[in-house]
C-alpha positions as protocol buffer text, in pm:
chain_id: "A"
residue {
  index: 1
  type: UNK
  ca { x: 8981 y: -5248 z: 16547 }
}
residue {
  index: 2
  type: UNK
  ca { x: 9105 y: -5579 z: 16419 }
}
residue {
  index: 3
  type: UNK
  ca { x: 9012 y: -5862 z: 16194 }
}
residue {
  index: 4
  type: UNK
  ca { x: 8874 y: -6147 z: 16392 }
}
residue {
  index: 5
  type: UNK
  ca { x: 8699 y: -6486 z: 16358 }
}
residue {
  index: 6
  type: UNK
  ca { x: 8370 y: -6291 z: 16334 }
}
residue {
  index: 7
  type: UNK
  ca { x: 8477 y: -6112 z: 16043 }
}
residue {
  index: 8
  type: UNK
  ca { x: 8593 y: -6434 z: 15872 }
}
residue {
  index: 9
  type: UNK
  ca { x: 8249 y: -6588 z: 15936 }
}
residue {
  index: 10
  type: UNK
  ca { x: 8077 y: -6282 z: 15810 }
}
residue {
  index: 11
  type: UNK
  ca { x: 8270 y: -6253 z: 15504 }
}
residue {
  index: 12
  type: UNK
  ca { x: 8221 y: -6628 z: 15411 }
}
residue {
  index: 13
  type: UNK
  ca { x: 7843 y: -6608 z: 15460 }
}
residue {
  index: 14
  type: UNK
  ca { x: 7817 y: -6282 z: 15291 }
}
residue {
  index: 15
  type: UNK
  ca { x: 7991 y: -6436 z: 14976 }
}
residue {
  index: 16
  type: UNK
  ca { x: 7779 y: -6750 z: 15010 }
}
residue {
  index: 17
  type: UNK
  ca { x: 7477 y: -6549 z: 14997 }
}
residue {
  index: 18
  type: UNK
  ca { x: 7568 y: -6376 z: 14672 }
}
residue {
  index: 19
  type: UNK
  ca { x: 7748 y: -6670 z: 14503 }
}
residue {
  index: 20
  type: UNK
  ca { x: 7508 y: -6807 z: 14269 }
}
residue {
  index: 21
  type: UNK
  ca { x: 7494 y: -6543 z: 13995 }
}
residue {
  index: 22
  type: UNK
  ca { x: 7880 y: -6510 z: 14045 }
}
residue {
  index: 23
  type: UNK
  ca { x: 7910 y: -6897 z: 13999 }
}
residue {
  index: 24
  type: UNK
  ca { x: 7690 y: -6878 z: 13662 }
}
residue {
  index: 25
  type: UNK
  ca { x: 7917 y: -6584 z: 13529 }
}
residue {
  index: 26
  type: UNK
  ca { x: 8249 y: -6767 z: 13609 }
}
residue {
  index: 27
  type: UNK
  ca { x: 8125 y: -7096 z: 13457 }
}
residue {
  index: 28
  type: UNK
  ca { x: 8063 y: -6913 z: 13130 }
}
residue {
  index: 29
  type: UNK
  ca { x: 8385 y: -6730 z: 13143 }
}
residue {
  index: 30
  type: UNK
  ca { x: 8589 y: -7029 z: 13226 }
}
residue {
  index: 31
  type: UNK
  ca { x: 8402 y: -7222 z: 12953 }
}
residue {
  index: 32
  type: UNK
  ca { x: 8585 y: -7027 z: 12701 }
}
residue {
  index: 33
  type: UNK
  ca { x: 8930 y: -7109 z: 12792 }
}
residue {
  index: 34
  type: UNK
  ca { x: 8908 y: -7399 z: 13051 }
}
residue {
  index: 35
  type: UNK
  ca { x: 8688 y: -7671 z: 13192 }
}
residue {
  index: 36
  type: UNK
  ca { x: 8394 y: -7437 z: 13265 }
}
residue {
  index: 37
  type: UNK
  ca { x: 8390 y: -7551 z: 13623 }
}
residue {
  index: 38
  type: UNK
  ca { x: 8518 y: -7242 z: 13802 }
}
residue {
  index: 39
  type: UNK
  ca { x: 8177 y: -7132 z: 13908 }
}
residue {
  index: 40
  type: UNK
  ca { x: 8082 y: -7477 z: 14043 }
}
residue {
  index: 41
  type: UNK
  ca { x: 8399 y: -7472 z: 14241 }
}
residue {
  index: 42
  type: UNK
  ca { x: 8307 y: -7134 z: 14393 }
}
residue {
  index: 43
  type: UNK
  ca { x: 7945 y: -7210 z: 14472 }
}
residue {
  index: 44
  type: UNK
  ca { x: 8018 y: -7542 z: 14621 }
}
residue {
  index: 45
  type: UNK
  ca { x: 8318 y: -7430 z: 14813 }
}
residue {
  index: 46
  type: UNK
  ca { x: 8159 y: -7125 z: 14981 }
}
residue {
  index: 47
  type: UNK
  ca { x: 7845 y: -7320 z: 15058 }
}
residue {
  index: 48
  type: UNK
  ca { x: 8052 y: -7583 z: 15222 }
}
residue {
  index: 49
  type: UNK
  ca { x: 8267 y: -7322 z: 15411 }
}
residue {
  index: 50
  type: UNK
  ca { x: 7957 y: -7137 z: 15515 }
}
residue {
  index: 51
  type: UNK
  ca { x: 7821 y: -7452 z: 15688 }
}
residue {
  index: 52
  type: UNK
  ca { x: 8160 y: -7494 z: 15864 }
}
residue {
  index: 53
  type: UNK
  ca { x: 8150 y: -7145 z: 16021 }
}
residue {
  index: 54
  type: UNK
  ca { x: 7980 y: -7219 z: 16334 }
}
residue {
  index: 55
  type: UNK
  ca { x: 8209 y: -7500 z: 16428 }
}
residue {
  index: 56
  type: UNK
  ca { x: 8517 y: -7286 z: 16345 }
}
residue {
  index: 57
  type: UNK
  ca { x: 8746 y: -7227 z: 16664 }
}
residue {
  index: 58
  type: UNK
  ca { x: 8832 y: -6886 z: 16812 }
}
residue {
  index: 59
  type: UNK
  ca { x: 9183 y: -6936 z: 16697 }
}
residue {
  index: 60
  type: UNK
  ca { x: 9191 y: -6740 z: 16369 }
}
residue {
  index: 61
  type: UNK
  ca { x: 9474 y: -6964 z: 16222 }
}
residue {
  index: 62
  type: UNK
  ca { x: 9279 y: -7276 z: 16290 }
}
residue {
  index: 63
  type: UNK
  ca { x: 8957 y: -7117 z: 16166 }
}
residue {
  index: 64
  type: UNK
  ca { x: 9134 y: -7057 z: 15838 }
}
residue {
  index: 65
  type: UNK
  ca { x: 9247 y: -7410 z: 15832 }
}
residue {
  index: 66
  type: UNK
  ca { x: 8893 y: -7534 z: 15883 }
}
residue {
  index: 67
  type: UNK
  ca { x: 8792 y: -7305 z: 15576 }
}
residue {
  index: 68
  type: UNK
  ca { x: 9069 y: -7477 z: 15376 }
}
residue {
  index: 69
  type: UNK
  ca { x: 8947 y: -7830 z: 15471 }
}
residue {
  index: 70
  type: UNK
  ca { x: 8584 y: -7731 z: 15376 }
}
residue {
  index: 71
  type: UNK
  ca { x: 8682 y: -7606 z: 15039 }
}
residue {
  index: 72
  type: UNK
  ca { x: 8909 y: -7917 z: 14965 }
}
residue {
  index: 73
  type: UNK
  ca { x: 8614 y: -8152 z: 15063 }
}
residue {
  index: 74
  type: UNK
  ca { x: 8386 y: -8042 z: 14775 }
}
residue {
  index: 75
  type: UNK
  ca { x: 8646 y: -7940 z: 14519 }
}
residue {
  index: 76
  type: UNK
  ca { x: 8935 y: -8100 z: 14334 }
}
residue {
  index: 77
  type: UNK
  ca { x: 8954 y: -7829 z: 14083 }
}
residue {
  index: 78
  type: UNK
  ca { x: 9287 y: -7631 z: 14052 }
}
residue {
  index: 79
  type: UNK
  ca { x: 9118 y: -7317 z: 14155 }
}
residue {
  index: 80
  type: UNK
  ca { x: 8987 y: -7482 z: 14465 }
}
residue {
  index: 81
  type: UNK
  ca { x: 9329 y: -7637 z: 14551 }
}
residue {
  index: 82
  type: UNK
  ca { x: 9481 y: -7306 z: 14528 }
}
residue {
  index: 83
  type: UNK
  ca { x: 9219 y: -7132 z: 14745 }
}
residue {
  index: 84
  type: UNK
  ca { x: 9272 y: -7393 z: 15016 }
}
residue {
  index: 85
  type: UNK
  ca { x: 9652 y: -7346 z: 14985 }
}
residue {
  index: 86
  type: UNK
  ca { x: 9616 y: -6978 z: 15024 }
}
residue {
  index: 87
  type: UNK
  ca { x: 9384 y: -7026 z: 15321 }
}
residue {
  index: 88
  type: UNK
  ca { x: 9623 y: -7269 z: 15504 }
}
residue {
  index: 89
  type: UNK
  ca { x: 9935 y: -7036 z: 15437 }
}
residue {
  index: 90
  type: UNK
  ca { x: 9737 y: -6739 z: 15586 }
}
residue {
  index: 91
  type: UNK
  ca { x: 9626 y: -6950 z: 15873 }
}
residue {
  index: 92
  type: UNK
  ca { x: 9983 y: -7075 z: 15944 }
}
residue {
  index: 93
  type: UNK
  ca { x: 10081 y: -6713 z: 15990 }
}
residue {
  index: 94
  type: UNK
  ca { x: 9813 y: -6632 z: 16251 }
}
residue {
  index: 95
  type: UNK
  ca { x: 9786 y: -6971 z: 16436 }
}
residue {
  index: 96
  type: UNK
  ca { x: 9744 y: -6919 z: 16805 }
}
residue {
  index: 97
  type: UNK
  ca { x: 9582 y: -6568 z: 16745 }
}
residue {
  index: 98
  type: UNK
  ca { x: 9233 y: -6457 z: 16792 }
}
residue {
  index: 99
  type: UNK
  ca { x: 9266 y: -6137 z: 16592 }
}
residue {
  index: 100
  type: UNK
  ca { x: 9510 y: -5955 z: 16345 }
}
residue {
  index: 101
  type: UNK
  ca { x: 9525 y: -5583 z: 16277 }
}
residue {
  index: 102
  type: UNK
  ca { x: 9389 y: -5490 z: 15946 }
}
residue {
  index: 103
  type: UNK
  ca { x: 9696 y: -5317 z: 15843 }
}
residue {
  index: 104
  type: UNK
  ca { x: 9865 y: -5675 z: 15846 }
}
residue {
  index: 105
  type: UNK
  ca { x: 9603 y: -5826 z: 15609 }
}
residue {
  index: 106
  type: UNK
  ca { x: 9845 y: -5738 z: 15317 }
}
residue {
  index: 107
  type: UNK
  ca { x: 10120 y: -5964 z: 15487 }
}
residue {
  index: 108
  type: UNK
  ca { x: 9861 y: -6258 z: 15503 }
}
residue {
  index: 109
  type: UNK
  ca { x: 9783 y: -6217 z: 15137 }
}
residue {
  index: 110
  type: UNK
  ca { x: 10151 y: -6208 z: 15059 }
}
residue {
  index: 111
  type: UNK
  ca { x: 10202 y: -6530 z: 15246 }
}
residue {
  index: 112
  type: UNK
  ca { x: 9904 y: -6678 z: 15057 }
}
residue {
  index: 113
  type: UNK
  ca { x: 10038 y: -6569 z: 14717 }
}
residue {
  index: 114
  type: UNK
  ca { x: 10369 y: -6731 z: 14794 }
}
residue {
  index: 115
  type: UNK
  ca { x: 10216 y: -7051 z: 14874 }
}
residue {
  index: 116
  type: UNK
  ca { x: 10015 y: -7036 z: 14560 }
}
residue {
  index: 117
  type: UNK
  ca { x: 10317 y: -6969 z: 14341 }
}
residue {
  index: 118
  type: UNK
  ca { x: 10493 y: -7271 z: 14517 }
}
residue {
  index: 119
  type: UNK
  ca { x: 10212 y: -7504 z: 14470 }
}
residue {
  index: 120
  type: UNK
  ca { x: 10081 y: -7410 z: 14130 }
}
residue {
  index: 121
  type: UNK
  ca { x: 10400 y: -7330 z: 13938 }
}
residue {
  index: 122
  type: UNK
  ca { x: 10261 y: -6990 z: 13796 }
}
residue {
  index: 123
  type: UNK
  ca { x: 10444 y: -6670 z: 13817 }
}
residue {
  index: 124
  type: UNK
  ca { x: 10357 y: -6310 z: 13817 }
}
residue {
  index: 125
  type: UNK
  ca { x: 10269 y: -6202 z: 13455 }
}
residue {
  index: 126
  type: UNK
  ca { x: 10118 y: -6529 z: 13353 }
}
residue {
  index: 127
  type: UNK
  ca { x: 9767 y: -6355 z: 13361 }
}
residue {
  index: 128
  type: UNK
  ca { x: 9638 y: -6547 z: 13672 }
}
residue {
  index: 129
  type: UNK
  ca { x: 9480 y: -6475 z: 14001 }
}
residue {
  index: 130
  type: UNK
  ca { x: 9834 y: -6415 z: 14130 }
}
residue {
  index: 131
  type: UNK
  ca { x: 9864 y: -6088 z: 13924 }
}
residue {
  index: 132
  type: UNK
  ca { x: 9530 y: -5982 z: 14101 }
}
residue {
  index: 133
  type: UNK
  ca { x: 9672 y: -6063 z: 14440 }
}
residue {
  index: 134
  type: UNK
  ca { x: 9975 y: -5879 z: 14367 }
}
residue {
  index: 135
  type: UNK
  ca { x: 9781 y: -5558 z: 14279 }
}
residue {
  index: 136
  type: UNK
  ca { x: 9574 y: -5579 z: 14585 }
}
residue {
  index: 137
  type: UNK
  ca { x: 9870 y: -5635 z: 14817 }
}
residue {
  index: 138
  type: UNK
  ca { x: 10043 y: -5332 z: 14666 }
}
residue {
  index: 139
  type: UNK
  ca { x: 9722 y: -5122 z: 14710 }
}
residue {
  index: 140
  type: UNK
  ca { x: 9607 y: -5220 z: 15067 }
}
residue {
  index: 141
  type: UNK
  ca { x: 9947 y: -5244 z: 15241 }
}
residue {
  index: 142
  type: UNK
  ca { x: 9937 y: -5077 z: 15584 }
}
residue {
  index: 143
  type: UNK
  ca { x: 9564 y: -4988 z: 15533 }
}
residue {
  index: 144
  type: UNK
  ca { x: 9397 y: -5018 z: 15870 }
}
residue {
  index: 145
  type: UNK
  ca { x: 9037 y: -4930 z: 15779 }
}
residue {
  index: 146
  type: UNK
  ca { x: 8837 y: -5231 z: 15673 }
}
residue {
  index: 147
  type: UNK
  ca { x: 8614 y: -5025 z: 15449 }
}
residue {
  index: 148
  type: UNK
  ca { x: 8896 y: -4843 z: 15282 }
}
residue {
  index: 149
  type: UNK
  ca { x: 9089 y: -5191 z: 15246 }
}
residue {
  index: 150
  type: UNK
  ca { x: 8784 y: -5351 z: 15071 }
}
residue {
  index: 151
  type: UNK
  ca { x: 8736 y: -5048 z: 14848 }
}
residue {
  index: 152
  type: UNK
  ca { x: 9116 y: -5033 z: 14753 }
}
residue {
  index: 153
  type: UNK
  ca { x: 9108 y: -5409 z: 14704 }
}
residue {
  index: 154
  type: UNK
  ca { x: 8818 y: -5413 z: 14461 }
}
residue {
  index: 155
  type: UNK
  ca { x: 8953 y: -5122 z: 14258 }
}
residue {
  index: 156
  type: UNK
  ca { x: 9304 y: -5304 z: 14242 }
}
residue {
  index: 157
  type: UNK
  ca { x: 9138 y: -5616 z: 14131 }
}
residue {
  index: 158
  type: UNK
  ca { x: 8941 y: -5442 z: 13856 }
}
residue {
  index: 159
  type: UNK
  ca { x: 9247 y: -5267 z: 13728 }
}
residue {
  index: 160
  type: UNK
  ca { x: 9448 y: -5589 z: 13723 }
}
residue {
  index: 161
  type: UNK
  ca { x: 9198 y: -5775 z: 13545 }
}
residue {
  index: 162
  type: UNK
  ca { x: 9136 y: -5513 z: 13282 }
}
residue {
  index: 163
  type: UNK
  ca { x: 9505 y: -5448 z: 13240 }
}
residue {
  index: 164
  type: UNK
  ca { x: 9568 y: -5817 z: 13152 }
}
residue {
  index: 165
  type: UNK
  ca { x: 9271 y: -5857 z: 12930 }
}
residue {
  index: 166
  type: UNK
  ca { x: 9465 y: -5797 z: 12623 }
}
residue {
  index: 167
  type: UNK
  ca { x: 9754 y: -6030 z: 12699 }
}
residue {
  index: 168
  type: UNK
  ca { x: 9774 y: -6401 z: 12646 }
}
residue {
  index: 169
  type: UNK
  ca { x: 9727 y: -6665 z: 12912 }
}
residue {
  index: 170
  type: UNK
  ca { x: 10058 y: -6831 z: 12984 }
}
residue {
  index: 171
  type: UNK
  ca { x: 9973 y: -7119 z: 13219 }
}
residue {
  index: 172
  type: UNK
  ca { x: 9702 y: -7377 z: 13280 }
}
residue {
  index: 173
  type: UNK
  ca { x: 9442 y: -7504 z: 13028 }
}
residue {
  index: 174
  type: UNK
  ca { x: 9411 y: -7150 z: 12895 }
}
residue {
  index: 175
  type: UNK
  ca { x: 9770 y: -7146 z: 12766 }
}
residue {
  index: 176
  type: UNK
  ca { x: 9662 y: -7404 z: 12500 }
}
residue {
  index: 177
  type: UNK
  ca { x: 9442 y: -7136 z: 12363 }
}
residue {
  index: 178
  type: UNK
  ca { x: 9682 y: -6839 z: 12431 }
}
residue {
  index: 179
  type: UNK
  ca { x: 9604 y: -6657 z: 12109 }
}
residue {
  index: 180
  type: UNK
  ca { x: 9226 y: -6688 z: 12169 }
}
residue {
  index: 181
  type: UNK
  ca { x: 9275 y: -6572 z: 12530 }
}
residue {
  index: 182
  type: UNK
  ca { x: 9397 y: -6223 z: 12418 }
}
residue {
  index: 183
  type: UNK
  ca { x: 9103 y: -5996 z: 12452 }
}
residue {
  index: 184
  type: UNK
  ca { x: 8933 y: -6211 z: 12707 }
}
residue {
  index: 185
  type: UNK
  ca { x: 8924 y: -6173 z: 13098 }
}
residue {
  index: 186
  type: UNK
  ca { x: 9113 y: -6440 z: 13268 }
}
residue {
  index: 187
  type: UNK
  ca { x: 8847 y: -6629 z: 13475 }
}
residue {
  index: 188
  type: UNK
  ca { x: 9044 y: -6646 z: 13788 }
}
residue {
  index: 189
  type: UNK
  ca { x: 9119 y: -6276 z: 13796 }
}
residue {
  index: 190
  type: UNK
  ca { x: 8745 y: -6201 z: 13717 }
}
residue {
  index: 191
  type: UNK
  ca { x: 8647 y: -6428 z: 14010 }
}
residue {
  index: 192
  type: UNK
  ca { x: 8875 y: -6235 z: 14246 }
}
residue {
  index: 193
  type: UNK
  ca { x: 8703 y: -5903 z: 14138 }
}
residue {
  index: 194
  type: UNK
  ca { x: 8342 y: -6066 z: 14209 }
}
residue {
  index: 195
  type: UNK
  ca { x: 8459 y: -6212 z: 14552 }
}
residue {
  index: 196
  type: UNK
  ca { x: 8603 y: -5892 z: 14671 }
}
residue {
  index: 197
  type: UNK
  ca { x: 8299 y: -5701 z: 14566 }
}
residue {
  index: 198
  type: UNK
  ca { x: 8081 y: -5949 z: 14747 }
}
residue {
  index: 199
  type: UNK
  ca { x: 8257 y: -5899 z: 15066 }
}
residue {
  index: 200
  type: UNK
  ca { x: 8135 y: -5530 z: 15086 }
}
residue {
  index: 201
  type: UNK
  ca { x: 7815 y: -5461 z: 15257 }
}
């Protein structure tokens, strides 16, 4: 069993079908520390990616590029840009392939994380989505069961979100309210939790 274009399409559509309440929740969270537009970014981005799924090529790498393009077409936010950067980095690693083993998903996430660090300037420990990805990567490395992978990813994302809750944000608009951010969930980390949970049937 391997991760294919059909898994990508299914995942995007599944999140799109569940994105509206997630968007409302993320707007509220983001409004405490940022622009309050994270939910809008997620809703518009996944709706646009969903519309692009049928035209995605069988080449998994190119399909990920298409997803990145669909995201940037409707969002100029920092989170949208980082999502597109992550998709493009993962796509570059599987360009020309029609499938990838589930056990290699952690490697794709690592390439995405590296690209996001290079693009956004944040680092691990800053209380951002990067810390969520690091926790997920560590937990799902070499996991070859898609169901187990999603369950482990969801658990790791929740633990990362909760473990950073009482720490200050160190980058982005939220850093301006560093003291105020202590005790609050980072919106990006909370978004990762919801997105991974939405991927599960």
